C-alpha positions in Angstrom: 54.7 -11.3 23.0 57.5 -10.7 20.5 56.9 -14.0 18.6 53.2 -12.7 17.4 54.8 -9.7 15.7 55.2 -9.7 12.6 59.0 -9.3 11.0 59.6 -6.5 9.2 61.2 -8.4 6.0 57.6 -10.6 6.2 55.4 -7.5 5.7 57.6 -6.5 2.8 56.2 -7.5 -0.7 58.8 -11.0 -2.0 60.0 -8.6 -4.5 61.7 -6.4 -2.2 63.6 -9.0 -0.8 66.7 -11.2 -1.6 66.8 -12.1 -5.5 63.9 -9.3 -5.7 66.2 -6.7 -4.7 69.0 -7.3 -7.3 66.3 -7.7 -10.1 64.9 -4.4 -9.1 68.7 -2.8 -8.4 69.0 -4.4 -12.4 65.9 -3.5 -13.9 66.2 0.4 -12.3 70.0 0.5 -14.0 68.3 -0.7 -17.3 65.3 1.8 -17.1 67.6 4.8 -15.9 70.0 3.9 -19.1 67.6 2.8 -21.5 65.5 6.1 -20.7 68.9 8.6 -20.9 69.5 7.0 -24.4 66.4 6.9 -26.0 65.1 10.6 -25.2 68.9 11.4 -26.3 68.5 9.7 -29.5 64.8 10.9 -29.9 65.8 14.4 -29.5 68.8 14.8 -31.5 69.0 12.3 -33.9 65.5 10.8 -34.4 65.7 10.9 -38.4 69.1 9.1 -39.0 67.4 5.7 -37.5 63.7 6.2 -36.4 63.3 2.5 -35.7 66.5 1.6 -33.7 65.6 4.9 -31.4 62.0 3.9 -31.0 63.4 0.8 -30.1 65.0 1.7 -27.6 62.3 4.1 -26.1 60.0 0.9 -25.8 62.9 -0.7 -24.1 62.9 2.2 -21.7 59.2 1.9 -21.0 59.0 -1.5 -20.2 62.2 -1.4 -17.9 60.8 1.5 -15.6 57.1 -0.2 -15.6 58.7 -3.7 -14.5 60.8 -1.6 -11.8 57.6 -0.2 -10.7 55.9 -3.5 -10.7 58.6 -5.2 -8.7 58.9 -2.6 -6.3 54.9 -2.3 -6.0 55.4 -5.9 -5.5 51.3 -6.7 -5.1 49.8 -10.1 -7.2 48.1 -7.7 -9.8 51.6 -6.0 -10.4 53.7 -9.0 -10.5 51.1 -10.1 -13.1 52.0 -6.9 -15.0 55.8 -7.8 -14.9 55.6 -11.3 -15.7 53.5 -10.1 -18.9 56.2 -7.2 -19.4 58.7 -9.9 -19.2 57.3 -11.9 -21.5 56.8 -9.1 -24.1 60.9 -7.9 -23.2 62.0 -11.5 -24.4 60.1 -11.7 -27.3 61.0 -8.0 -27.9 65.0 -8.9 -27.4 64.9 -12.3 -29.7 62.9 -10.6 -32.4 64.9 -7.4 -32.5 68.0 -9.1 -32.0 67.5 -11.9 -34.9 66.1 -8.9 -37.2 69.2 -6.9 -36.1 71.2 -10.3 -37.5 69.2 -11.3 -40.6 67.9 -7.7 -41.4 70.6 -5.4 -41.0 69.5 -2.8 -43.4 66.6 -1.9 -40.8 69.3 -0.4 -38.5 72.1 1.0 -40.7 72.2 4.9 -40.7 72.0 6.2 -44.5 74.1 8.6 -44.2 77.4 6.7 -42.8 75.9 3.1 -43.6 77.1 2.3 -40.3 75.0 0.1 -37.9 72.5 1.7 -35.3 71.9 0.3 -32.6 68.9 0.0 -29.8 68.5 -1.5 -26.2 68.0 -4.9 -27.7 70.2 -4.6 -31.0 72.3 -8.0 -31.1 70.4 -9.6 -28.1 71.4 -6.4 -26.0 75.0 -6.7 -26.5 75.3 -3.4 -25.6 74.1 -3.6 -22.2 76.3 -7.1 -21.6 73.3 -9.1 -22.9 71.3 -8.1 -19.9 68.3 -7.5 -22.1 68.2 -11.0 -23.2 69.4 -12.6 -19.5 67.5 -10.8 -17.2 63.6 -11.5 -18.3 64.6 -15.2 -18.2 65.3 -14.5 -14.7 62.5 -12.2 -13.6 60.3 -14.9 -14.8 61.7 -17.5 -13.2 62.1 -15.7 -10.0 58.4 -14.8 -10.2 57.4 -18.0 -11.1 59.1 -19.2 -8.4 57.5 -16.4 -5.6 54.1 -18.2 -7.1 54.7 -21.6 -5.3 
């Protein structure tokens, strides 16, 4: 009789088991970190470096939605997460490259020092997780589809 009952782990979406749990945990930490950082920056010093601070806010929204989608784990939610992971990867590469080749976009005019965002220098302030994580997430979602 117990053979016919589904295992509790099998009822959970694949995104909430094994590696999926780790992805959710890391995305959740990034979501909280980027959200707190961007809110603080937007509320206290937006006029100093609006580009950097708006980019941090975009990253925060992306991380929050990806975390939610991975938690939900439905096919539609995974598709949204996958699309946002592509957006994240492109964003990290574009912003990271701009922060190297067009440094003046990220300079505080008052101090002359660089003002980083979450994706600045490919996510250096976040141990390069913004660059690594979407690649791992895309691999994971692709693996789950097969």
